[in-house]
C-alpha positions in Angstrom: 21.6 32.9 0.4 23.8 30.0 1.3 20.8 27.6 1.5 19.3 28.8 -1.9 22.7 28.1 -3.4 22.8 24.7 -1.8 19.5 24.0 -3.4 20.5 25.0 -6.8 24.0 23.5 -6.9 24.9 20.3 -8.7 27.4 18.4 -6.5 27.5 15.3 -8.6 31.2 15.2 -8.3 31.1 15.0 -4.5 29.4 11.8 -3.6 29.1 11.4 0.0 29.9 7.9 1.5 27.0 5.4 2.1 26.2 4.3 5.6 25.9 0.6 5.3 23.3 0.6 8.2 20.9 2.6 6.2 21.1 0.0 3.4 20.5 -2.6 5.8 17.4 -0.9 7.2 16.2 -0.6 3.8 16.8 -4.3 3.2 14.9 -5.1 6.3 11.9 -2.9 5.1 12.0 -4.5 1.7 12.1 -8.1 3.1 9.1 -7.1 5.3 7.2 -5.8 2.4 7.9 -9.0 0.4 6.4 -11.0 3.4 3.4 -8.8 3.3 2.7 -9.0 -0.2 3.1 -12.7 -0.5 0.8 -13.0 2.5 -1.8 -10.8 0.7 -1.6 -12.8 -2.5 -2.0 -16.0 -0.5 -5.0 -14.6 1.3 -6.5 -13.2 -2.0 -6.1 -16.4 -3.8 -7.7 -18.5 -1.1 -4.6 -20.1 0.6 -4.9 -18.0 3.8 -8.1 -18.0 5.8 -7.6 -14.4 6.9 -8.2 -11.1 4.9 -4.8 -9.6 5.0 -6.0 -6.3 3.6 -8.4 -5.7 6.5 -7.1 -8.0 9.4 -5.9 -5.4 12.1 -2.6 -7.2 12.8 -1.8 -7.2 9.2 -2.9 -3.7 8.7 -0.6 -2.6 11.4 2.2 -4.6 10.0 1.8 -2.8 6.5 1.5 0.6 8.1 4.8 -0.1 10.0 6.5 -1.0 6.8 5.2 2.0 5.0 6.3 4.2 7.8 9.8 2.8 7.7 9.9 3.3 3.8 8.9 7.0 4.1 11.2 7.8 6.9 14.1 6.3 5.0 13.2 8.4 2.1 13.6 11.4 4.1 17.1 10.1 5.6 18.2 9.3 2.1 17.5 12.8 0.9 19.7 14.2 3.5 22.5 11.7 2.9 22.4 12.3 -0.8 21.6 15.9 -1.1 22.1 17.6 2.3 25.1 19.4 1.1 23.7 20.5 -2.1 21.2 18.9 -4.6 23.0 16.9 -7.1 20.3 17.5 -9.8 21.5 14.9 -12.3 21.4 12.1 -9.7 18.2 13.3 -8.3 16.4 13.5 -11.7 17.7 10.0 -12.8 16.4 8.5 -9.6 13.2 10.2 -9.7 12.5 9.3 -13.3 13.2 5.7 -12.6 10.9 5.7 -9.7 8.1 7.5 -11.7 8.4 4.9 -14.6 8.1 2.2 -12.1 5.1 3.9 -10.7 3.5 4.0 -14.2 4.3 0.2 -14.6 2.5 -0.5 -11.3 -0.5 1.4 -12.5 -0.6 -0.4 -15.7 0.0 -3.7 -14.2 -2.7 -3.4 -11.5 -5.2 -1.9 -14.0 -4.8 -5.2 -16.0 -4.7 -7.5 -13.2 -7.3 -5.6 -10.7 -9.2 -3.3 -12.8 -11.6 -2.3 -10.1 -9.0 -1.7 -7.5 -5.9 -0.7 -9.4 -3.1 1.3 -7.9 -3.0 5.0 -8.9 -1.0 6.6 -6.3 1.0 3.9 -4.3 4.2 3.7 -2.6 6.5 4.5 -5.7 3.9 7.4 -6.9 4.4 8.9 -3.3 8.1 8.6 -3.3 8.5 10.5 -6.5 6.3 13.3 -5.6 7.4 13.4 -2.0 11.0 13.5 -3.0 10.6 16.6 -5.1 8.4 18.4 -2.5 10.9 17.6 0.3 13.8 19.2 -1.4 13.4 22.7 0.1 13.3 21.2 3.7 16.8 19.9 3.4 17.9 23.5 3.8 15.2 25.3 5.9 15.8 25.6 9.6 15.3 22.1 11.3 12.6 23.6 13.5 10.5 24.6 10.6 10.9 21.4 8.8 9.6 19.6 12.2 6.7 22.0 12.5 5.6 21.4 9.0 6.0 17.6 9.3 4.1 17.6 12.6 1.4 19.7 10.9 1.0 17.3 7.9 0.8 14.3 10.1 -1.6 15.9 12.6 -4.1 17.3 10.0 -4.7 13.7 9.0 -6.1 13.1 12.3 -8.5 16.0 12.7 -9.9 16.8 9.4 -12.1 14.9 7.1 -14.1 15.9 4.1 -16.3 13.7 1.6 -14.9 15.9 -1.1 -11.7 13.9 -0.9 -13.5 10.7 -1.4 -13.3 11.5 -5.2 -10.5 9.4 -6.8 -9.0 12.7 -8.4 -8.4 14.1 -4.9 -8.0 11.1 -2.8 -4.2 11.1 -3.2 -4.0 14.2 -0.9 -5.9 12.5 2.0 -8.7 13.7 4.2 -11.3 11.2 2.7 -13.9 9.9 5.1 -14.5 6.7 3.0 -11.4 4.9 1.9 -11.2 4.7 -2.0 -11.4 1.2 -3.7 -7.7 0.6 -4.5 -5.1 -2.0 -3.4 -2.5 0.7 -2.4 -2.9 4.3 -1.5 -0.2 6.5 0.1 -1.9 10.0 0.4 0.1 13.3 1.0 -1.4 13.7 4.4 0.0 12.1 6.6 2.9 10.3 4.8 4.7 13.4 3.5 5.0 14.3 7.1 6.8 11.1 7.9 9.4 12.0 5.1 9.9 15.2 6.7 10.4 13.3 10.0 13.1 11.4 8.5 14.7 14.7 7.2 14.6 16.1 10.7 16.1 13.0 12.3 19.0 12.7 9.7 19.8 16.5 9.8 20.0 16.4 13.6 22.4 13.4 13.3 24.7 15.0 10.7 28.2 15.5 12.3 27.0 14.0 15.6 28.6 11.1 17.6 25.6 9.2 16.4 26.4 9.6 12.8 30.0 8.5 13.6 28.8 5.5 15.3 26.4 4.4 12.5 29.4 5.0 10.1 31.5 2.4 11.9 28.7 -0.4 11.7 29.8 -2.5 8.9 28.1 -5.7 7.7 30.3 -8.6 9.1 28.2 -11.6 7.9 26.4 -12.9 5.0 23.0 -12.0 6.2 23.9 -8.3 6.8 25.8 -8.0 3.6 22.8 -9.5 1.8 20.3 -7.2 3.5 22.7 -4.3 2.5 22.6 -5.5 -1.2 18.8 -5.6 -1.1 18.6 -2.1 0.4 20.8 -0.8 -2.3 18.5 -2.5 -5.0 15.3 -1.9 -3.1 13.6 0.0 -5.9 14.3 -2.9 -8.4 13.2 -5.5 -5.9 10.1 -3.6 -5.3 9.2 -3.5 -8.9 9.8 -7.1 -9.8 8.8 -9.0 -6.5 5.0 -8.8 -6.8 4.9 -9.9 -10.5 7.1 -13.0 -9.5 4.9 -13.7 -6.5 1.7 -13.6 -8.8 3.3 -15.6 -11.5 3.6 -18.6 -9.1 0.6 -18.0 -6.8 -2.2 -17.3 -9.2 -1.6 -20.3 -11.6 -1.3 -22.5 -8.3 -4.6 -21.2 -7.1 -6.3 -22.1 -10.4 -4.8 -25.5 -10.4 -5.9 -26.2 -7.0 -9.2 -24.3 -6.8 -8.0 -22.5 -3.7 -9.4 -19.1 -4.6 -12.9 -20.3 -5.4 -13.1 -22.4 -2.2 -11.9 -19.6 -0.1 -14.4 -17.2 -1.7 -17.2 -19.6 -1.4 -16.6 -20.1 2.2 -16.2 -16.5 3.0 -19.5 -15.7 1.3 -21.4 -18.4 3.0 -20.1 -17.3 6.5 -20.9 -13.7 5.8 -24.3 -14.4 4.4 -25.1 -16.8 7.4 -24.2 -14.2 9.9 -26.3 -11.3 8.2 -29.2 -13.7 7.8 -29.4 -14.9 11.3 -29.1 -11.3 12.5 -32.6 -10.7 11.0 -34.0 -13.5 13.2 -34.2 -16.1 10.6 -33.3 -19.8 11.8 -29.8 -21.1 11.2 -31.3 -23.9 9.1 -33.3 -21.5 6.8 -30.3 -19.2 6.4 -28.0 -22.1 5.3 -30.5 -22.9 2.7 -30.9 -19.2 1.7 -27.1 -18.7 1.6 -26.4 -21.9 -0.5 -29.0 -20.5 -2.9 -27.2 -17.2 -3.0 -23.8 -18.9 -3.5 -25.2 -20.9 -6.4 -26.5 -17.7 -8.1 -23.4 -15.8 -7.8 -21.4 -18.8 -9.3 -24.0 -19.0 -12.1 -24.2 -15.5 -13.1 -20.3 -14.8 -12.5 -20.9 -12.1 -10.0 -17.9 -12.5 -7.8 -16.1 -9.2 -8.7 -19.2 -7.1 -8.1 -19.8 -9.0 -4.8 -16.2 -8.3 -3.6 -15.4 -5.0 -4.9 -18.7 -3.3 -4.3 -18.9 -1.8 -7.7 -22.3 -3.1 -8.9 -23.5 -2.2 -12.4 -27.2 -1.9 -13.2 -27.1 -5.4 -14.9 -25.3 -7.0 -11.9 -27.7 -5.6 -9.4 -30.7 -6.8 -11.4 -29.1 -10.3 -11.3 -28.6 -10.0 -7.7 -32.0 -8.8 -6.9 -33.6 -11.7 -9.1 -31.5 -14.1 -7.3 -32.5 -12.6 -3.8 -36.1 -13.0 -4.7 -35.6 -16.6 -6.0 -33.8 -17.7 -2.8 -36.3 -15.7 -0.4 -39.1 -17.8 -2.0 -37.2 -20.9 -1.5 -37.4 -20.5 2.3 -40.6 -18.5 2.5 -43.0 -20.1 -0.2 -45.6 -17.6 0.8 -43.5 -14.8 -1.0 -43.9 -16.5 -4.3 -47.2 -14.6 -5.1 -45.6 -11.1 -4.4 
């Protein structure tokens, strides 16, 4: 009964003190995310030779940042609502996050229509915060059990049904959907619950008392704490600001086209030589293919994998033309 009352009560008048160390942790996480997104943008627009979205080291870095954010969501829920949900504050914050998520969907749909973000970090935080509320008051062992199950199921269950965009936000897909950011329910909601468990175990302990004593003593720590307090706003504005600088610079320098062309030629050369064709003939074939992609403006289908019937017809015609160039005997076929 007491837990149900805590879930339904509005404790807006009793605001618990902030732990500066948690704000600093959020600040570190948002700095890491800005670094990752800046690197991704530089890679996408041809300034970096590595594909940040697929390189194993960069993928691990991105997953580590996401783990930090999701765990801190759980910690923040306990600190803010662990003694009773302050509904006015909760809905105000959740509405702000949801609006931000919609803006990201709209912005990426305009900028990257083939791979726009339909369930990214902010979408997940909004939904997971709501789903997590009951677990602020259930027995800690039950919260830990559910969290472990949510994380564990991600590694043991797959079904092609979840490849569909409408269900992909749940998780369990065996082919990753084409999107620039996807934070599915399984396993990331489990990480939020793990943050809740850790924070609830720390409440009233020596650990919490020790963390409360940690105060920012220098400018860097205070700045990170400030970033942590405004992490949602920074998350919303940092990517548009980065793109506003990097995209025009790429157009002015031709970096994106140069990077794409080199990537195309290297990939084509490797695939061609794997068929037993000599390197010299492959170089001729791939150069021909590159000229066709540029001429017919086929970069988006080639890179996204979403090829229309008209695009496929152009690619097939270009392939035949280039094949005849290195094997003239195919001209009569």
